[in-house]
C-alpha positions in Angstrom: 106.6 95.5 137.2 105.1 97.3 134.2 106.2 96.9 130.7 106.3 99.6 128.2 106.1 99.0 124.8 105.7 101.4 121.9 102.4 99.5 120.8 100.5 102.9 119.9 102.1 106.3 119.5 99.3 107.7 121.0 95.4 107.5 121.9 94.7 108.8 118.2 96.9 105.8 116.9 94.7 103.2 119.0 91.4 104.9 118.0 92.3 104.9 114.4 93.4 101.0 114.8 89.8 100.1 116.3 88.1 102.0 113.6 90.1 100.3 111.0 89.5 96.8 112.5 85.7 97.5 112.9 85.5 99.4 109.5 83.9 102.2 111.1 83.4 105.7 109.2 86.0 107.9 110.3 83.7 111.0 109.4 81.0 109.6 111.5 82.2 108.1 114.4 79.7 105.7 116.6 80.8 107.2 119.9 79.3 104.5 122.2 80.6 101.8 120.3 84.2 103.1 120.0 84.3 104.1 123.5 83.3 100.2 124.8 86.1 99.1 122.4 88.7 101.6 123.8 88.3 100.8 127.1 88.2 97.0 126.7 91.4 97.5 124.8 93.0 99.5 127.6 91.7 96.6 130.3 93.7 94.3 128.0 96.8 96.3 128.2 96.2 96.3 132.0 96.2 92.6 132.2 99.2 92.6 130.2 100.5 94.8 132.9 101.7 97.4 130.1 102.4 100.6 131.2 99.6 103.2 130.0 100.5 106.7 129.4 98.4 109.2 130.8 97.3 110.6 127.6 95.7 107.3 127.0 93.4 108.0 130.0 92.4 111.3 129.1 91.2 110.2 126.1 89.2 107.5 127.8 87.6 110.3 129.9 86.8 112.6 126.7 85.2 109.5 125.1 82.9 108.9 128.3 82.2 112.5 128.4 80.8 112.7 125.0 79.0 109.3 125.3 77.3 110.7 128.5 76.5 114.0 127.0 75.0 112.4 123.7 72.8 110.1 126.0 71.6 113.0 127.7 68.3 115.2 126.4 69.8 118.2 124.4 69.6 121.5 126.1 71.2 123.9 123.7 70.5 126.8 125.8 73.9 128.2 127.8 75.9 125.0 126.1 79.3 126.4 125.2 80.7 125.0 121.9 83.4 122.9 123.6 80.9 121.1 125.7 78.8 120.2 122.8 79.0 116.5 122.1 78.4 116.8 118.4 80.9 119.7 118.2 83.3 117.3 120.2 82.7 114.2 118.0 83.2 116.2 114.8 86.4 117.7 116.2 87.7 114.2 117.2 87.0 112.9 113.9 88.8 115.9 112.2 91.8 115.1 114.5 91.7 111.6 113.3 91.5 112.4 109.8 94.4 114.8 110.0 96.5 112.0 111.9 95.7 109.5 109.5 97.1 111.6 106.6 100.4 112.1 108.2 100.6 108.1 109.2 100.1 107.4 105.7 102.8 109.6 104.5 105.2 108.3 107.1 104.3 104.8 106.2 105.2 105.5 102.4 108.7 107.2 103.3 109.4 104.0 105.5 108.8 101.8 102.5 112.0 103.5 100.9 114.8 101.4 101.3 117.0 102.5 104.5 120.7 101.2 104.7 121.0 99.1 107.8 117.5 98.2 108.1 117.1 96.6 104.6 120.6 95.8 103.9 122.1 92.8 105.7 125.5 91.3 106.4 126.5 88.4 104.2 126.0 86.2 107.4 122.4 86.8 107.7 119.6 86.1 105.3 115.7 86.9 105.5 113.7 83.9 106.9 111.1 82.9 104.8 107.4 81.5 105.9 107.1 77.7 105.8 106.2 76.2 102.4 102.3 76.2 102.2 101.9 79.2 104.4 101.1 82.4 102.2 101.4 85.7 104.2 99.1 88.1 103.2 99.8 90.4 105.9 102.5 90.8 108.7 100.7 91.8 112.0 101.5 94.5 114.2 101.9 94.8 117.8 98.2 96.0 118.0 97.0 93.1 116.1 98.8 90.8 118.6 97.1 92.4 121.6 93.6 92.2 119.8 94.7 88.4 119.3 95.5 88.0 122.8 92.4 89.9 124.1 90.4 87.1 122.1 92.6 84.4 124.0 91.8 85.8 127.5 88.2 85.8 126.6 88.1 81.9 125.6 90.2 81.1 129.0 87.8 79.2 131.3 87.3 80.9 134.8 89.6 79.8 137.3 87.7 78.3 140.5 90.7 77.9 142.6 93.5 79.8 143.5 96.8 79.5 141.7 99.3 78.0 143.7 102.6 80.1 143.7 105.7 78.2 142.8 108.5 79.1 140.1 106.5 81.7 138.1 107.4 81.8 134.2 109.4 85.0 133.8 109.3 87.1 130.8 113.1 86.3 130.2 112.1 82.6 130.6 109.3 82.9 128.1 111.9 84.6 125.6 114.3 81.8 126.2 111.8 79.3 125.5 110.5 80.8 122.2 114.0 81.4 120.7 114.9 77.8 121.5 111.6 76.8 119.7 112.5 78.7 117.0 115.7 77.5 116.4 114.7 73.9 116.7 111.4 74.4 114.3 112.1 77.3 112.3 108.3 78.5 112.6 105.9 78.2 115.2 102.1 78.6 115.4 100.4 80.9 118.1 97.7 78.6 119.1 100.0 75.4 119.6 102.1 77.9 121.7 99.3 78.9 123.7 98.1 75.4 124.5 101.7 74.5 126.2 100.7 77.0 128.8 98.5 76.3 131.8 97.9 79.3 133.6 96.9 83.1 132.8 100.3 84.4 134.4 101.8 81.9 132.2 100.1 82.8 129.3 100.7 86.7 129.9 104.5 86.2 130.2 104.8 84.2 126.8 102.6 86.8 125.1 105.1 89.6 126.5 107.8 87.7 125.5 106.3 87.7 121.8 105.5 91.6 122.0 109.1 92.1 122.9 110.6 90.0 120.5 108.5 91.6 117.9 109.4 95.2 119.1 113.0 94.5 118.7 112.6 92.8 115.2 113.8 89.8 116.3 110.7 87.9 115.1 107.9 88.6 112.6 104.1 87.5 112.9 102.1 86.5 110.0 98.6 85.8 109.5 98.0 83.2 106.2 94.4 85.1 105.9 92.1 87.3 108.0 91.1 85.9 111.2 93.4 82.9 110.3 96.3 81.1 112.3 99.1 83.3 113.4 102.6 82.4 112.7 105.7 83.6 114.3 108.8 83.3 112.2 112.5 84.7 113.0 113.3 88.0 111.1 116.6 86.9 110.2 118.7 83.9 110.7 122.3 83.0 110.8 123.3 81.2 107.5 124.1 77.7 108.2 128.0 76.8 108.5 129.3 76.4 105.2 127.4 78.5 103.2 129.7 81.4 102.9 132.5 79.2 102.3 130.6 77.3 99.3 129.9 81.0 97.9 133.6 82.0 98.2 134.6 78.9 96.2 132.2 79.5 93.7 
């Protein structure tokens, strides 16, 4: 069964993420490099059994077309403007720059307090990071998929066929994650990975984290760039007696 998560709003959103991640020049996109990264990202999404919208595949075809045209000897005679790889690359840059402006404007609007999103009932409070963890960045779903891509790359090649038994479902993985969070308050991504033995188990666990992030049950932090990833609850129920103590006060 394919799982559909709103990881990216569209192919431009994915391209913008890859450009930022690799610190590329949005005004002068290296087509060969960005095409390779884009296709690798789609492969990772397929490995996770994420449903890939058709528009992402159209962008993949466009990138491959521009790349192939760029590698061929130029023949400007009879070449239509919409077929010129340099014009197509410039148009892609223009669309990305325009999309980036709208995305930044939307982010500024999202920073404003919204009733129901930033105001919580008295029974709940925001979960803080464990002592000693300094969160310089809350990771997005896109960052998580990038981290998962690295995990898959480090997995040893399986020489034997996996014996099918009781497969770990996404629901099982979510229940496991929530139990661990209730017990420990926070969990480290790398230590969780070590508890699963097969690729299918790791994929189910990872999809469980993605779903919990999507529904805002958990948040994922990184203490420093390329550092350890920590999963914490978004909100947690106040311990019994807390409200009565406040009422007495």
